[in-house]
Backbone as a chain_set.jsonl record, in Angstrom:
{"seq": "MFFMKKALVVYFTYTNDNTKRIAERAQKSLNADIAAIETKVPYPRDYNQVVNQAQEEVKRGFMPEIKPLKYNLHNYDVIVVGTPAWWYTMAPAVKTFLTQNDFSGKTVVPFMTNAGWPGHVIKDMKAACRGARVVHEKEFRFDSQGGAAMETPEQEVNSWAESLKACLE", "coords": {"N": [[93.078, 109.397, 151.238], [95.07, 106.579, 150.73], [96.387, 104.34, 153.042], [99.008, 102.217, 153.443], [99.592, 99.493, 155.42], [102.473, 98.395, 157.225], [104.39, 95.433, 157.626], [106.26, 93.337, 159.843], [108.133, 90.458, 160.31], [109.22, 88.575, 162.961], [111.344, 86.263, 164.485], [112.476, 83.457, 166.477], [114.711, 80.816, 166.228], [116.009, 77.468, 166.474], [117.188, 74.487, 166.288], [116.343, 72.925, 163.796], [115.487, 74.937, 162.188], [112.73, 75.143, 161.98], [110.878, 77.056, 162.916], [111.792, 79.275, 161.572], [111.172, 78.536, 158.926], [108.364, 78.704, 158.903], [108.096, 81.395, 159.53], [109.209, 82.549, 157.247], [107.261, 81.885, 155.379], [105.116, 83.465, 156.248], [106.283, 85.971, 155.907], [106.614, 86.084, 153.121], [103.936, 85.98, 152.247], [102.951, 88.379, 153.31], [104.597, 90.204, 152.184], [106.617, 91.264, 153.744], [109.129, 92.704, 155.957], [111.787, 90.863, 157.51], [113.226, 89.392, 160.437], [115.59, 87.749, 162.499], [115.567, 86.811, 165.91], [118.289, 87.07, 167.94], [120.417, 85.799, 170.413], [122.746, 87.489, 172.563], [124.742, 85.968, 173.711], [125.411, 83.075, 172.22], [123.436, 80.051, 172.03], [124.52, 76.746, 173.02], [125.617, 74.37, 170.536], [125.138, 71.725, 170.948], [122.475, 69.626, 171.272], [121.347, 68.329, 173.59], [122.574, 69.737, 175.664], [121.426, 72.246, 175.275], [118.746, 71.679, 175.739], [118.78, 71.114, 178.498], [119.773, 73.58, 179.475], [117.767, 75.307, 178.573], [115.556, 74.374, 180.034], [116.301, 75.081, 182.617], [116.506, 77.875, 182.329], [113.845, 78.594, 181.69], [112.547, 77.738, 184.002], [113.619, 79.542, 185.874], [112.677, 81.912, 184.857], [114.334, 83.346, 183.282], [115.665, 85.833, 181.109], [117.463, 86.124, 178.347], [120.025, 88.366, 177.138], [119.464, 90.044, 174.095], [120.424, 90.604, 170.689], [120.182, 93.795, 169.053], [117.479, 94.358, 166.769], [117.612, 94.813, 163.206], [115.667, 96.428, 162.361], [113.32, 99.012, 163.155], [110.765, 98.768, 165.396], [108.788, 100.673, 165.659], [108.187, 101.536, 163.133], [106.384, 99.828, 162.036], [103.161, 98.35, 161.594], [102.048, 95.882, 161.888], [103.161, 93.063, 163.561], [104.537, 90.007, 163.271], [105.217, 87.287, 165.263], [107.331, 84.624, 165.963], [108.021, 81.55, 167.661], [109.757, 78.65, 168.907], [108.403, 76.026, 170.969], [109.567, 75.917, 174.221], [109.975, 74.012, 176.835], [107.184, 74.104, 177.373], [106.524, 76.773, 177.097], [107.235, 79.99, 175.563], [110.393, 80.464, 173.848], [113.104, 81.657, 175.835], [114.494, 83.856, 174.661], [112.566, 85.004, 173.029], [110.749, 85.787, 174.914], [112.263, 87.82, 176.1], [112.365, 89.631, 173.92], [109.596, 90.242, 173.546], [108.967, 91.344, 176.024], [110.638, 93.553, 176.226], [109.741, 95.389, 174.378], [107.355, 97.837, 173.216], [104.129, 97.284, 172.374], [101.857, 98.714, 171.998], [99.028, 99.751, 170.263], [99.714, 98.251, 168.074], [99.282, 95.485, 165.788], [99.614, 92.204, 166.619], [100.751, 89.042, 165.656], [101.004, 86.049, 166.947], [102.885, 83.05, 166.628], [103.7, 79.572, 166.963], [105.996, 76.82, 167.033], [106.132, 73.323, 167.559], [106.793, 70.043, 168.965], [104.684, 68.439, 169.565], [104.029, 69.105, 172.143], [102.559, 71.627, 173.018], [101.979, 73.206, 175.221], [101.57, 76.241, 177.021], [102.256, 78.261, 175.306], [101.205, 80.154, 173.355], [99.314, 81.522, 174.914], [101.023, 82.671, 176.829], [102.578, 84.302, 175.169], [100.644, 86.087, 174.206], [99.959, 87.38, 176.59], [102.315, 88.738, 177.082], [102.385, 90.709, 175.173], [101.439, 93.336, 175.796], [98.947, 95.78, 175.314], [98.674, 95.358, 172.632], [96.785, 94.409, 169.724], [95.885, 91.224, 169.329], [95.925, 88.734, 166.922], [95.052, 85.986, 164.704], [96.578, 83.895, 165.864], [98.631, 80.952, 165.936], [99.447, 77.479, 165.965], [101.996, 75.291, 164.985], [102.852, 72.051, 164.148], [105.568, 69.79, 164.405], [107.463, 66.76, 163.766], [107.855, 64.512, 166.546], [110.353, 63.603, 167.081], [112.285, 65.446, 167.091], [112.867, 66.337, 164.618], [112.676, 67.731, 161.255], [110.325, 67.258, 159.967], [107.239, 68.309, 159.052], [104.138, 68.095, 160.647], [101.769, 69.439, 160.659], [99.319, 69.999, 158.247], [100.326, 71.016, 154.979], [98.553, 72.63, 153.501], [97.141, 73.872, 155.522], [99.079, 75.521, 156.629], [99.566, 77.211, 154.458], [97.022, 78.402, 154.174], [96.805, 79.793, 156.596], [98.969, 81.601, 156.305], [98.067, 83.092, 154.101], [95.775, 84.192, 155.239], [96.788, 86.156, 156.827], [97.06, 88.441, 155.349], [94.806, 89.969, 155.717], [95.4, 91.472, 157.926], [96.713, 93.655, 156.99], [94.89, 95.34, 155.936]], "CA": [[94.41, 108.895, 150.98], [95.209, 105.168, 151.1], [97.546, 104.087, 153.896], [99.39, 100.806, 153.404], [100.236, 99.056, 156.65], [103.736, 97.681, 157.058], [104.511, 94.268, 158.495], [107.575, 92.793, 160.165], [108.112, 89.11, 160.869], [110.343, 88.394, 163.881], [111.279, 84.882, 164.961], [113.639, 82.812, 167.066], [114.757, 79.422, 165.802], [117.208, 76.827, 166.997], [117.824, 73.323, 165.67], [116.043, 72.594, 162.4], [114.928, 76.121, 161.521], [111.297, 74.973, 161.751], [110.204, 78.335, 163.138], [112.217, 80.129, 160.457], [110.414, 78.131, 157.735], [107.013, 79.27, 159.003], [108.274, 82.849, 159.458], [109.422, 82.906, 155.841], [105.958, 81.804, 154.702], [104.378, 84.677, 156.62], [106.982, 87.101, 155.274], [106.292, 86.062, 151.688], [102.524, 86.317, 152.096], [102.734, 89.777, 153.678], [105.628, 91.044, 151.564], [107.092, 91.939, 154.952], [110.527, 92.581, 156.351], [111.936, 89.711, 158.405], [114.422, 89.449, 161.277], [115.752, 86.703, 163.501], [115.979, 87.2, 167.255], [119.543, 86.387, 168.259], [120.934, 86.087, 171.752], [124.122, 88.006, 172.557], [125.556, 84.781, 173.963], [124.725, 82.002, 171.484], [123.185, 78.782, 172.705], [125.427, 75.686, 172.559], [125.112, 73.605, 169.387], [124.761, 70.397, 171.423], [121.035, 69.627, 171.549], [121.06, 67.972, 174.99], [122.994, 70.874, 176.483], [120.422, 73.308, 175.129], [117.526, 71.228, 176.421], [118.99, 71.324, 179.931], [119.892, 75.013, 179.717], [116.444, 75.899, 178.363], [114.704, 74.017, 181.159], [116.732, 75.906, 183.747], [116.144, 79.269, 182.034], [112.387, 78.729, 181.806], [112.229, 77.584, 185.424], [114.031, 80.769, 186.566], [112.122, 83.11, 184.218], [115.488, 84.043, 182.719], [115.529, 86.466, 179.801], [118.81, 86.419, 177.863], [120.195, 89.581, 176.347], [119.354, 89.789, 172.664], [121.013, 91.621, 169.815], [119.157, 94.68, 168.496], [117.025, 94.043, 165.413], [118.021, 95.836, 162.244], [114.459, 97.2, 162.051], [112.699, 99.728, 164.261], [109.367, 98.321, 165.499], [107.873, 101.816, 165.544], [107.868, 101.74, 161.718], [105.517, 98.737, 161.584], [101.812, 98.266, 162.155], [101.78, 94.464, 162.139], [104.361, 92.325, 163.948], [104.336, 88.563, 163.375], [106.281, 86.807, 166.154], [107.36, 83.169, 166.022], [108.906, 80.901, 168.634], [109.554, 77.232, 169.208], [108.026, 75.756, 172.363], [110.672, 75.49, 175.079], [109.426, 73.635, 178.126], [105.768, 74.474, 177.447], [106.319, 78.208, 176.92], [108.066, 80.54, 174.49], [111.835, 80.479, 174.094], [113.469, 82.823, 176.633], [114.869, 84.994, 173.805], [111.313, 85.631, 172.572], [110.233, 86.476, 176.101], [113.031, 89.064, 176.186], [111.903, 90.508, 172.844], [108.229, 90.714, 173.803], [108.957, 92.138, 177.254], [111.403, 94.793, 176.054], [109.165, 96.271, 173.368], [106.006, 98.36, 173.428], [103.277, 96.882, 171.262], [100.629, 99.508, 172.043], [98.55, 100.195, 168.957], [100.185, 97.34, 167.02], [98.648, 94.181, 165.63], [100.618, 91.158, 166.8], [100.344, 87.702, 165.247], [101.937, 85.076, 167.521], [102.806, 81.652, 166.194], [104.684, 78.728, 167.624], [106.245, 75.485, 166.509], [106.343, 72.372, 168.648], [106.883, 68.641, 168.584], [103.587, 67.722, 170.188], [103.814, 69.581, 173.499], [102.437, 73.075, 172.851], [101.915, 73.903, 176.503], [100.831, 77.504, 177.116], [103.085, 79.209, 174.561], [100.415, 81.252, 172.769], [98.754, 82.285, 176.044], [102.118, 83.459, 177.397], [102.948, 85.333, 174.191], [99.581, 87.099, 174.209], [100.068, 88.138, 177.833], [103.516, 89.575, 177.02], [102.198, 91.759, 174.161], [100.497, 94.285, 176.38], [98.543, 96.912, 174.488], [98.545, 94.961, 171.23], [95.634, 93.651, 169.235], [96.467, 89.934, 168.963], [95.052, 88.026, 165.983], [95.576, 84.902, 163.854], [97.574, 83.055, 166.533], [98.644, 79.63, 165.302], [100.397, 76.459, 166.389], [102.438, 74.393, 163.919], [103.449, 70.874, 164.768], [106.581, 69.029, 163.688], [107.586, 65.425, 164.341], [108.279, 64.509, 167.95], [111.722, 63.083, 167.188], [113.208, 66.569, 166.984], [113.219, 66.506, 163.219], [112.135, 68.834, 160.469], [109.125, 66.82, 159.254], [106.074, 69.034, 159.541], [102.918, 67.298, 160.752], [100.653, 70.311, 160.296], [99.176, 69.911, 156.79], [100.84, 72.13, 154.178], [97.444, 73.513, 153.145], [96.811, 74.656, 156.713], [100.112, 76.554, 156.711], [99.296, 78.166, 153.377], [95.784, 79.143, 154.499], [97.147, 80.74, 157.659], [99.805, 82.661, 155.729], [97.2, 83.937, 153.277], [94.84, 84.912, 156.109], [97.485, 87.281, 157.435], [96.891, 89.628, 154.498], [93.718, 90.775, 156.297], [95.995, 92.374, 158.916], [97.233, 94.841, 156.31], [93.764, 96.154, 155.433]], "C": [[94.524, 107.468, 151.524], [96.499, 104.962, 151.879], [97.827, 102.592, 153.887], [100.126, 100.453, 154.697], [101.508, 98.275, 156.332], [103.824, 96.551, 158.074], [105.969, 93.86, 158.651], [107.376, 91.413, 160.779], [109.387, 88.942, 161.691], [110.232, 86.975, 164.45], [112.578, 84.488, 165.649], [113.58, 81.363, 166.629], [116.006, 78.79, 166.382], [117.691, 75.679, 166.111], [117.568, 73.158, 164.175], [115.471, 73.76, 161.594], [113.443, 75.964, 161.19], [110.545, 76.295, 161.891], [110.565, 79.308, 162.02], [111.416, 79.802, 159.196], [109.012, 78.736, 157.741], [107.099, 80.796, 158.896], [108.449, 83.299, 158.008], [108.139, 82.813, 155.025], [105.139, 83.056, 154.978], [104.981, 85.892, 155.928], [106.627, 87.2, 153.797], [104.845, 86.505, 151.446], [102.259, 87.802, 152.329], [103.653, 90.748, 152.94], [106.276, 91.912, 152.646], [108.611, 91.89, 155.055], [110.593, 91.421, 157.343], [113.247, 89.82, 159.171], [114.418, 88.309, 162.28], [116.133, 87.335, 164.833], [117.223, 86.381, 167.568], [119.99, 86.784, 169.654], [122.367, 86.604, 171.636], [125.108, 86.877, 172.823], [124.834, 83.619, 173.288], [124.504, 80.759, 172.349], [124.178, 77.742, 172.185], [124.801, 74.938, 171.378], [124.67, 72.203, 169.804], [123.318, 70.424, 171.912], [120.723, 69.345, 173.023], [121.466, 69.07, 175.956], [121.939, 71.975, 176.455], [119.128, 72.93, 175.842], [117.65, 71.485, 177.918], [119.06, 72.802, 180.279], [118.521, 75.69, 179.592], [115.516, 75.6, 179.529], [115.036, 74.89, 182.376], [116.326, 77.371, 183.535], [114.648, 79.506, 182.202], [111.976, 78.682, 183.272], [112.519, 78.876, 186.201], [113.376, 82.033, 186.003], [113.202, 83.961, 183.575], [115.175, 84.62, 181.345], [116.92, 86.86, 179.313], [118.857, 87.754, 177.129], [120.117, 89.196, 174.876], [119.996, 90.935, 171.888], [119.897, 92.517, 169.284], [118.763, 94.214, 167.09], [117.511, 95.137, 164.472], [116.84, 96.71, 161.825], [113.924, 97.854, 163.314], [111.214, 99.362, 164.304], [108.365, 99.465, 165.329], [107.443, 102.072, 164.102], [106.884, 100.712, 161.172], [104.191, 98.747, 162.323], [101.492, 96.846, 162.611], [103.115, 93.775, 162.438], [103.968, 90.856, 164.105], [105.511, 88.034, 164.188], [106.2, 85.288, 166.269], [108.387, 82.639, 167.002], [108.703, 79.396, 168.622], [109.07, 77.12, 170.658], [109.27, 75.268, 173.096], [110.073, 75.251, 176.455], [108.057, 74.278, 178.362], [105.499, 75.97, 177.38], [107.197, 78.682, 175.767], [109.541, 80.449, 174.86], [112.18, 81.746, 174.883], [113.863, 84.046, 175.798], [113.632, 85.732, 173.29], [110.662, 86.373, 173.732], [110.951, 87.807, 176.28], [112.509, 90.066, 175.165], [110.526, 91.093, 173.149], [108.162, 91.637, 175.014], [109.62, 93.504, 177.063], [110.779, 95.786, 175.081], [107.74, 96.668, 173.706], [105.169, 98.044, 172.195], [101.952, 97.642, 171.245], [100.272, 99.994, 170.644], [98.976, 99.307, 167.799], [99.265, 96.12, 166.934], [99.759, 93.157, 165.715], [100.002, 89.806, 166.431], [101.352, 86.714, 165.834], [101.761, 83.694, 166.89], [103.919, 80.877, 166.87], [104.8, 77.389, 166.916], [106.513, 74.575, 167.704], [106.388, 70.96, 168.101], [105.825, 67.826, 169.319], [103.268, 68.16, 171.603], [103.697, 71.11, 173.483], [102.362, 73.86, 174.152], [101.065, 75.157, 176.45], [101.575, 78.621, 176.384], [102.279, 80.409, 174.079], [99.829, 82.13, 173.875], [99.823, 83.202, 176.639], [102.537, 84.587, 176.457], [101.919, 86.46, 174.194], [99.679, 87.988, 175.45], [101.256, 89.105, 177.794], [103.383, 90.747, 176.042], [101.191, 92.795, 174.65], [100.221, 95.452, 175.433], [98.331, 96.568, 173.03], [97.182, 94.337, 170.962], [96.232, 92.346, 168.715], [95.463, 89.155, 168.111], [95.804, 86.879, 165.3], [96.632, 84.021, 164.528], [97.476, 81.626, 166.001], [99.761, 78.755, 165.872], [100.716, 75.569, 165.19], [103.208, 73.25, 164.552], [104.422, 70.181, 163.821], [106.744, 67.692, 164.383], [108.221, 65.477, 165.731], [109.682, 63.936, 168.151], [112.756, 64.197, 167.038], [113.622, 66.868, 165.561], [112.522, 67.672, 162.543], [110.88, 68.437, 159.692], [107.9, 67.504, 159.852], [104.856, 68.117, 159.527], [101.676, 68.126, 160.475], [100.531, 70.255, 158.775], [99.633, 71.196, 156.083], [99.735, 73.129, 153.829], [97.036, 74.402, 154.322], [97.815, 75.803, 156.905], [99.838, 77.637, 155.671], [98.062, 79.013, 153.663], [96.048, 80.187, 155.579], [97.948, 81.906, 157.093], [98.971, 83.62, 154.879], [96.25, 84.765, 154.134], [95.476, 86.146, 156.743], [97.333, 88.578, 156.638], [95.799, 90.542, 155.027], [94.251, 91.768, 157.325], [96.468, 93.685, 158.288], [96.128, 95.776, 155.821], [93.38, 97.228, 156.407]], "O": [[94.116, 107.195, 152.653], [97.574, 105.361, 151.432], [96.977, 101.794, 154.281], [101.155, 101.046, 155.019], [101.602, 97.592, 155.312], [103.396, 96.687, 159.22], [106.788, 94.01, 157.744], [106.542, 91.234, 161.666], [110.493, 89.139, 161.188], [109.149, 86.543, 164.847], [113.629, 85.094, 165.437], [112.514, 80.747, 166.655], [116.953, 79.488, 166.742], [118.543, 75.902, 165.251], [118.5, 73.245, 163.376], [115.027, 73.584, 160.46], [112.948, 76.57, 160.24], [109.678, 76.612, 161.076], [109.717, 80.082, 161.576], [111.021, 80.714, 158.47], [108.53, 79.218, 156.716], [106.262, 81.417, 158.241], [107.894, 84.32, 157.6], [107.949, 83.58, 154.081], [104.545, 83.638, 154.07], [104.253, 86.745, 155.419], [106.368, 88.291, 153.289], [104.572, 87.305, 150.552], [101.446, 88.411, 151.635], [103.506, 91.964, 153.056], [106.453, 93.119, 152.482], [109.281, 91.142, 154.342], [109.585, 91.043, 157.94], [114.255, 90.28, 158.633], [113.379, 87.951, 162.835], [116.923, 88.277, 164.879], [117.213, 85.154, 167.471], [119.947, 87.957, 170.027], [123.108, 86.214, 170.734], [126.185, 86.836, 172.229], [123.758, 83.219, 173.733], [125.274, 80.464, 173.263], [124.632, 77.835, 171.044], [123.577, 74.889, 171.252], [123.905, 71.56, 169.085], [122.98, 71.15, 172.847], [119.92, 70.052, 173.632], [120.784, 69.31, 176.952], [121.606, 72.56, 177.487], [118.492, 73.774, 176.475], [116.727, 72.014, 178.537], [118.471, 73.234, 181.27], [118.163, 76.54, 180.408], [114.768, 76.474, 179.968], [114.14, 75.371, 183.07], [115.855, 78.026, 184.465], [114.235, 80.506, 182.789], [111.16, 79.484, 183.726], [111.75, 79.256, 187.084], [113.498, 83.107, 186.593], [113.009, 85.156, 183.348], [114.511, 83.986, 180.525], [117.497, 87.827, 179.811], [117.858, 88.209, 176.572], [120.635, 88.158, 174.464], [120.094, 92.065, 172.366], [118.777, 92.047, 169.085], [119.6, 93.739, 166.323], [117.789, 96.257, 164.902], [117.001, 97.63, 161.023], [114.061, 97.312, 164.41], [110.486, 99.621, 163.345], [107.23, 99.246, 164.906], [106.443, 102.75, 163.867], [106.58, 100.719, 159.979], [104.108, 99.099, 163.5], [100.768, 96.636, 163.583], [104.071, 93.887, 161.671], [103.163, 90.51, 164.97], [106.667, 88.293, 163.854], [105.16, 84.73, 166.621], [109.473, 83.197, 167.156], [107.6, 78.918, 168.356], [109.304, 78.016, 171.47], [109.941, 74.334, 172.657], [109.709, 76.197, 177.154], [107.807, 74.903, 179.393], [104.363, 76.399, 177.584], [107.825, 77.876, 175.08], [109.894, 80.367, 176.036], [111.604, 82.802, 174.625], [113.583, 85.173, 176.206], [113.656, 86.953, 173.136], [110.095, 87.451, 173.554], [110.314, 88.817, 176.58], [112.241, 91.219, 175.503], [110.318, 92.3, 173.023], [107.392, 92.598, 175.028], [109.205, 94.491, 177.67], [111.251, 96.918, 174.974], [107.016, 95.941, 174.386], [105.482, 98.498, 171.094], [101.023, 97.245, 170.543], [101.1, 100.569, 169.937], [98.63, 99.588, 166.652], [98.567, 95.779, 167.889], [100.736, 93.229, 164.97], [98.887, 89.479, 166.838], [102.442, 86.551, 165.285], [100.642, 83.237, 166.654], [104.932, 81.435, 167.29], [103.857, 76.896, 166.297], [107.051, 75.006, 168.724], [106.066, 70.711, 166.939], [106.048, 66.663, 169.655], [102.332, 67.641, 172.211], [104.627, 71.807, 173.888], [102.653, 75.056, 174.174], [99.964, 75.143, 175.9], [101.529, 79.781, 176.794], [102.633, 81.553, 174.366], [99.852, 83.357, 173.769], [99.559, 84.371, 176.919], [102.817, 85.699, 176.902], [102.276, 87.638, 174.185], [99.502, 89.203, 175.365], [101.207, 90.172, 178.407], [104.187, 91.679, 176.084], [100.205, 93.082, 173.972], [101.133, 96.026, 174.838], [97.854, 97.404, 172.263], [96.526, 93.812, 171.861], [97.006, 92.362, 167.758], [94.318, 88.942, 168.51], [97.033, 86.822, 165.324], [97.49, 83.459, 163.847], [96.393, 81.149, 165.661], [100.849, 79.225, 166.206], [99.815, 75.144, 164.467], [104.095, 73.456, 165.38], [104.159, 70.006, 162.632], [106.219, 67.5, 165.48], [109.014, 66.367, 166.04], [110.139, 63.804, 169.286], [113.948, 63.934, 166.879], [114.607, 67.566, 165.322], [111.866, 68.489, 163.189], [110.416, 69.2, 158.845], [107.571, 67.298, 161.02], [104.576, 67.449, 158.531], [100.639, 67.581, 160.097], [101.526, 70.441, 158.075], [99.358, 72.306, 156.538], [99.959, 74.339, 153.86], [96.633, 75.549, 154.13], [97.441, 76.91, 157.294], [99.876, 78.829, 155.975], [98.067, 80.219, 153.416], [95.575, 81.321, 155.491], [97.642, 83.066, 157.37], [99.163, 84.834, 154.944], [95.949, 85.91, 153.798], [94.774, 87.072, 157.148], [97.462, 89.674, 157.186], [95.848, 91.753, 154.816], [93.623, 92.798, 157.571], [96.604, 94.698, 158.975], [96.407, 96.878, 155.348], [92.457, 97.999, 156.144]]}, "num_chains": 1, "name": "protein.A"}
């Protein structure tokens, strides 16, 4: 009997939806369900305020409360998780998500977006996915002016998204 693995793409995004754009590529390639990680208390819309708040949260190891996803992770074999780099690590909301869930027996694909300062995001994400098989991790770079111009070549994004199909085999 043939068993088709199910995939879920989960991401956190903030200003330009750069992380969402990459998540949607993965979702399309995998024909997966997709969900945004949302904090119970939204971040301010003012960019400078968020930068300062994020720096303080990262420094303290703060993990904000997040809203429940509309999907149950237990129903999925492959979980693609995306985050922007916030002060050289994952966004605190992603840390909350990864810490609060059990990834034992799951395949996790971490990816991150950044503006030239990737830090240790992927390493931190991998460490937080205890029990998971971590594959196809990827960094995507956008312009350093805080904009939406992607510097990672489009073909590289497409190749990565297509490579994810191997996770479903």
